[in-house]
C-alpha positions in Angstrom: 10.2 6.1 -40.5 13.5 5.5 -38.9 15.4 2.4 -37.8 13.7 -0.3 -35.6 14.3 0.2 -31.9 13.9 -2.3 -29.0 14.0 -2.2 -25.2 16.5 -4.8 -24.1 16.7 -4.4 -20.4 15.0 -2.9 -17.3 16.3 -2.0 -13.9 14.1 -0.6 -11.0 14.8 0.3 -7.5 12.6 -0.8 -4.6 10.3 2.1 -4.5 9.0 3.7 -1.2 10.3 6.1 1.4 14.0 5.4 0.8 15.7 7.1 3.7 18.4 4.3 3.6 20.2 5.8 0.6 21.2 9.2 -0.6 19.8 10.4 -3.9 22.8 9.5 -6.2 22.9 6.0 -4.7 19.2 5.6 -5.4 19.8 6.4 -9.1 22.9 4.1 -9.1 20.7 1.2 -7.8 18.5 1.2 -10.9 21.4 1.7 -13.3 23.5 -1.2 -11.8 20.5 -3.4 -12.0 19.9 -2.8 -15.7 23.5 -3.5 -16.5 23.5 -6.7 -14.4 20.4 -7.9 -16.2 21.8 -7.3 -19.7 25.4 -8.2 -19.1 26.5 -4.8 -20.6 28.6 -2.1 -19.1 28.8 1.7 -19.3 31.4 1.6 -22.0 28.9 0.0 -24.3 26.4 2.8 -24.4 26.3 5.8 -26.7 24.5 8.2 -24.5 22.2 8.9 -21.5 18.8 10.5 -21.2 17.8 11.5 -17.7 14.9 13.3 -16.2 13.0 14.4 -13.0 10.0 16.4 -12.0 10.9 20.1 -11.6 14.1 20.2 -9.6 12.4 21.9 -6.6 10.6 18.7 -5.9 13.6 17.4 -4.1 15.6 20.6 -3.8 18.4 19.5 -6.1 19.0 21.6 -9.2 20.6 20.3 -12.4 20.3 16.7 -11.4 21.8 15.4 -14.6 25.1 17.2 -13.6 24.9 15.9 -10.0 24.1 12.3 -11.0 26.4 11.9 -14.0 28.7 9.6 -12.0 25.7 7.7 -10.5 24.4 7.0 -14.0 28.0 6.0 -15.1 27.7 8.7 -17.8 31.3 9.9 -17.7 32.5 10.7 -21.2 29.1 10.2 -22.7 26.6 12.7 -24.2 23.8 13.3 -21.7 20.4 14.9 -22.2 17.8 15.9 -19.6 14.1 16.1 -20.1 11.6 17.6 -17.7 7.8 17.6 -18.4 6.4 17.0 -14.9 4.4 13.8 -14.7 5.1 12.8 -18.3 8.9 13.1 -17.8 9.3 9.3 -17.9 7.6 8.9 -21.3 9.5 12.0 -22.6 12.7 10.2 -21.6 11.6 7.0 -23.4 10.7 9.0 -26.5 14.0 10.8 -26.5 16.0 7.6 -26.3 13.8 6.1 -29.0 14.3 9.0 -31.5 18.0 9.2 -30.7 18.4 5.6 -31.9 15.7 5.6 -34.6 17.4 8.6 -36.2 20.6 6.5 -36.7 22.7 8.7 -34.3 23.1 6.0 -31.7 22.8 2.2 -31.2 22.5 1.9 -27.4 21.0 4.5 -25.1 20.5 4.4 -21.3 17.2 6.1 -20.2 17.0 7.0 -16.5 14.1 8.5 -14.6 14.3 9.3 -10.9 12.8 11.2 -8.0 13.3 11.4 -4.2 10.0 13.1 -3.3 10.4 12.7 0.4 13.3 15.0 0.6 11.3 18.0 -0.7 8.0 19.7 -0.3 5.8 18.1 -3.0 2.7 20.1 -2.0 4.5 23.4 -2.4 6.0 22.3 -5.7 2.7 21.1 -7.2 0.9 24.3 -6.1 3.5 26.8 -7.2 4.3 25.1 -10.5 1.1 26.9 -11.8 1.4 30.6 -12.7 0.3 32.9 -9.9 -2.3 35.2 -11.4 -5.0 33.0 -12.9 -4.5 29.4 -11.9 -2.6 29.0 -8.7 -5.3 30.2 -6.3 -7.9 27.6 -7.5 -5.8 24.6 -8.5 -4.5 23.8 -5.0 -2.1 21.2 -6.3 -2.7 18.1 -8.5 -5.8 16.8 -6.6 -7.6 20.1 -7.1 -7.1 19.9 -10.9 -8.3 16.3 -11.2 -11.3 16.8 -8.8 -12.6 19.5 -11.1 -11.8 17.5 -14.2 -13.6 14.4 -12.9 -16.7 16.5 -12.2 -16.6 18.0 -15.7 -16.4 14.6 -17.2 -19.3 13.2 -15.0 -21.6 16.1 -15.8 -20.7 16.1 -19.6 -21.8 12.5 -20.0 -24.6 12.4 -17.4 -22.8 9.8 -15.3 -24.5 8.7 -12.0 -22.4 9.9 -9.1 -22.7 6.7 -7.1 -21.7 4.6 -10.1 -18.6 6.7 -10.8 -17.7 6.5 -7.1 -18.0 2.7 -7.1 -16.0 2.4 -10.2 -13.2 4.5 -8.8 -13.2 2.5 -5.6 -13.1 -0.7 -7.7 -10.0 0.5 -9.5 -8.3 1.3 -6.2 -9.0 -2.1 -4.8 -7.8 -4.0 -7.9 -4.6 -2.0 -8.2 -3.8 -2.3 -4.5 -4.3 -6.0 -4.8 -2.0 -6.1 -7.9 0.8 -4.3 -6.0 1.3 -7.3 -3.8 2.6 -9.2 -6.8 5.1 -6.4 -7.8 8.3 -6.7 -5.8 9.2 -3.0 -6.5 5.8 -1.4 -5.6 5.6 1.2 -2.9 2.1 0.8 -1.3 1.1 -2.8 -0.5 -2.1 -2.7 1.5 -5.3 -4.6 1.4 -8.3 -2.3 0.9 -12.0 -2.8 0.4 -14.5 -0.8 -1.6 -15.9 0.6 1.7 -12.4 1.6 2.8 -11.9 3.6 -0.3 -15.4 5.3 -0.2 -15.0 6.3 3.4 -11.4 7.4 3.4 -10.6 11.0 4.1 -11.8 13.5 1.5 -8.8 15.3 -0.2 -10.8 17.5 -2.6 -14.3 16.4 -3.6 -14.9 13.8 -5.0 -11.3 12.6 -4.6 -10.5 10.7 -1.4 -7.3 9.5 0.2 -7.4 6.0 -1.3 -8.0 7.5 -4.8 -4.6 9.2 -4.7 -1.1 8.0 -5.4 1.7 8.2 -2.8 4.9 10.3 -2.6 7.6 7.7 -3.6 11.3 7.7 -3.8 12.7 5.6 -6.7 14.4 5.3 -10.0 14.0 3.3 -13.2 16.6 2.6 -15.9 15.8 1.2 -19.3 18.2 0.2 -22.1 17.1 1.0 -25.7 18.9 -0.6 -28.6 18.9 -0.5 -32.4 17.9 -3.6 -34.4 21.6 -3.9 -35.4 22.6 -4.0 -31.7 19.9 -6.5 -30.9 21.3 -8.8 -33.6 24.9 -8.2 -32.6 24.1 -9.1 -29.0 22.1 -12.2 -30.1 19.0 -11.2 -28.1 15.7 -12.9 -28.6 13.5 -11.6 -25.8 13.2 -7.9 -26.4 10.4 -5.4 -26.6 10.2 -3.8 -30.0 8.8 -0.2 -30.1 5.8 -0.4 -32.4 4.4 3.0 -32.0 4.9 6.3 -30.2 2.7 9.4 -29.8 3.0 12.6 -27.9 0.8 15.7 -27.9 0.4 18.8 -25.8 -2.4 21.3 -25.3 -3.0 24.8 -23.9 -1.4 25.7 -20.6 -4.3 27.6 -19.0 -6.8 25.2 -17.5 -9.9 26.9 -19.0 -8.5 27.0 -22.5 -9.0 23.3 -23.3 -11.7 20.7 -22.9 -10.8 18.8 -19.8 -13.7 16.3 -20.1 -12.0 14.8 -23.1 -8.2 15.2 -23.1 -7.5 16.0 -26.8 -3.8 15.6 -26.3 -4.4 12.0 -25.0 -6.8 11.3 -27.9 -4.3 12.6 -30.5 -1.2 10.9 -28.9 -3.1 7.6 -28.9 -4.1 8.1 -32.5 -0.5 8.8 -33.6 0.8 5.7 -31.8 -2.0 3.5 -33.1 -1.4 4.6 -36.7 2.3 3.9 -36.4 1.7 0.5 -34.8 -1.1 -0.4 -37.2 -3.7 -0.8 -34.5 -7.4 -0.3 -35.4 -9.2 -1.7 -32.4 -7.1 -1.2 -29.3 -9.3 -3.0 -26.8 -9.0 -6.2 -28.9 -5.5 -5.8 -30.3 -3.7 -4.8 -27.1 -3.0 -7.5 -24.5 -2.1 -5.2 -21.6 -1.9 -1.5 -20.8 0.1 0.5 -18.2 -2.0 3.7 -18.0 -0.8 6.6 -15.9 -3.2 6.7 -13.0 -2.3 9.0 -10.1 -6.0 9.3 -9.4 -8.7 6.6 -9.9 -11.2 8.9 -11.6 -8.6 10.0 -14.1 -7.8 6.4 -15.2 -11.4 6.0 -16.4 -11.1 9.1 -18.5 -7.9 7.8 -20.1 -9.7 4.5 -21.0 -12.1 6.6 -23.1 -9.5 8.9 -24.6 -7.5 5.8 -25.8 -10.5 4.2 -27.4 -10.7 1.3 -25.0 -14.4 2.2 -24.8 -16.9 5.0 -25.8 -17.2 8.3 -24.1 -19.0 7.9 -20.8 -18.8 4.1 -20.9 -15.8 3.5 -18.6 -17.5 3.2 -15.2 -19.9 0.5 -16.4 -17.0 -1.5 -18.0 -14.8 -1.0 -14.9 -17.4 -2.5 -12.7 -17.8 -5.5 -15.1 -14.1 -6.2 -14.7 -13.2 -5.4 -18.3 -9.9 -3.8 -17.3 -9.1 -5.9 -14.3 -6.1 -8.3 -14.4 -8.2 -11.2 -15.5 -10.4 -9.0 -17.8 -10.6 -8.4 -21.5 -7.9 -5.7 -21.4 -5.8 -5.8 -18.2 -4.7 -2.4 -17.1 -1.9 -1.6 -14.6 -1.2 -5.2 -13.4 1.9 -3.7 -11.7 -0.4 -1.7 -9.4 0.3 1.4 -11.5 1.0 4.9 -10.5 -1.7 4.6 -7.8 0.7 2.5 -5.8 4.1 3.8 -6.8 4.9 7.4 -7.9 8.4 8.7 -8.0 7.2 11.3 -10.5 10.3 11.7 -12.7 10.5 7.9 -13.0 6.8 7.1 -13.1 6.2 7.3 -16.8 9.4 5.3 -17.5 8.2 2.7 -15.1 5.0 2.4 -17.2 7.2 1.8 -20.3 9.4 -0.6 -18.4 6.4 -2.6 -17.1 4.9 -2.8 -20.6 8.3 -4.1 -21.9 8.5 -6.7 -19.2 5.1 -8.0 -20.1 5.9 -8.6 -23.8 9.3 -10.0 -22.8 7.6 -12.5 -20.5 9.6 -11.1 -17.5 6.9 -9.5 -15.4 7.0 -12.3 -12.7 4.0 -12.7 -10.5 2.0 -10.0 -12.3 2.7 -11.3 -15.8 -0.3 -11.4 -18.1 -0.2 -14.8 -19.8 0.5 -14.6 -23.6 1.0 -10.8 -23.6 2.5 -9.8 -27.0 1.5 -6.1 -27.4 1.4 -3.5 -24.6 0.6 0.2 -24.3 2.4 2.5 -21.8 1.3 6.1 -21.1 2.1 9.1 -18.9 0.6 12.5 -18.5 2.3 15.7 -17.4 2.6 19.5 -17.6 -0.2 21.3 -16.0 -2.7 18.7 -17.1 -1.5 19.3 -20.7 0.9 16.7 -22.1 0.2 13.0 -22.9 2.7 10.5 -24.3 2.3 6.9 -25.4 4.6 4.1 -26.3 3.4 0.8 -27.7 5.7 -2.2 -27.6 5.5 -5.7 -29.0 7.3 -9.0 -28.7 7.8 -9.2 -32.5 9.5 -6.9 -35.0 
């Protein structure tokens, strides 16, 4: 294993429909904030990792070229990673490995997206190859509606119970978003609102679905040597990482149990020394663009047994005041600038263990899991952070 690595600072934009700024200025907003928080400047860093969803999402190709100035990356090595929804966690892992390998001491990680300047539906539909998948996937909701039904049938779940649990998740996350100053969607919803909202693709309804958000997130990763040099005490140490992929074609892998999610979690838990995640984790930021999907991830990550998630959700096990609070920031369901979304999960987990999450802080949080999923339903990445080395 390589050198210890910590997250020492986080900068987020105000997420939403950001027509008030151009794309480079949106990126700059997050970068400036992370430097202001840490008291560092661009001369201090050794390199930059940047990433977005596929470039056609916002109609800007080679964004790491276009935004080098905005990221204050002049004269620095810069890498770009692009794995669709998991781009943010890929960025975090790249920064981590860069430092852990001994090749750098301070890396700036930046995820960004301006979804409202492109055609997200066209992007999500055409990202699938045209002969076998595109005609039935119909964008991300089509994939996850099929997947949720596979899962429900596999484990004999009652349709009404699954529907109620998904609505419960939507209500709790929308409530949490009010306490997150950077969240996009802040609206009070009821279980009935969710269950009667417009059908997108059965059983997924409008209030089960994440928004199109504009936003950016910047995170500073540092070596243990740099943490000591800077005299920092409140940092988030990276305790475990895991990343796995699976087959590209939708029918070639078991979508009722994401094996890539199961294996990514196992890798991260082994590295962090975690045996019982539901008891040993204090908070989790789970990638949840769709409510049904979040329950599947609970099972893949060992928070509960297969088919058990709906019952536990309805008992409040994963609510903010529950046994294992999940997505106290409001999660992807309320904020989704795709290229930044996974990095936001990492940032929010770090803020929790640093005690800097503000009004959505989970008291006493010392160990947190962050996660993102990407590709065509095929990549899963996890980073576990802790308050102690």
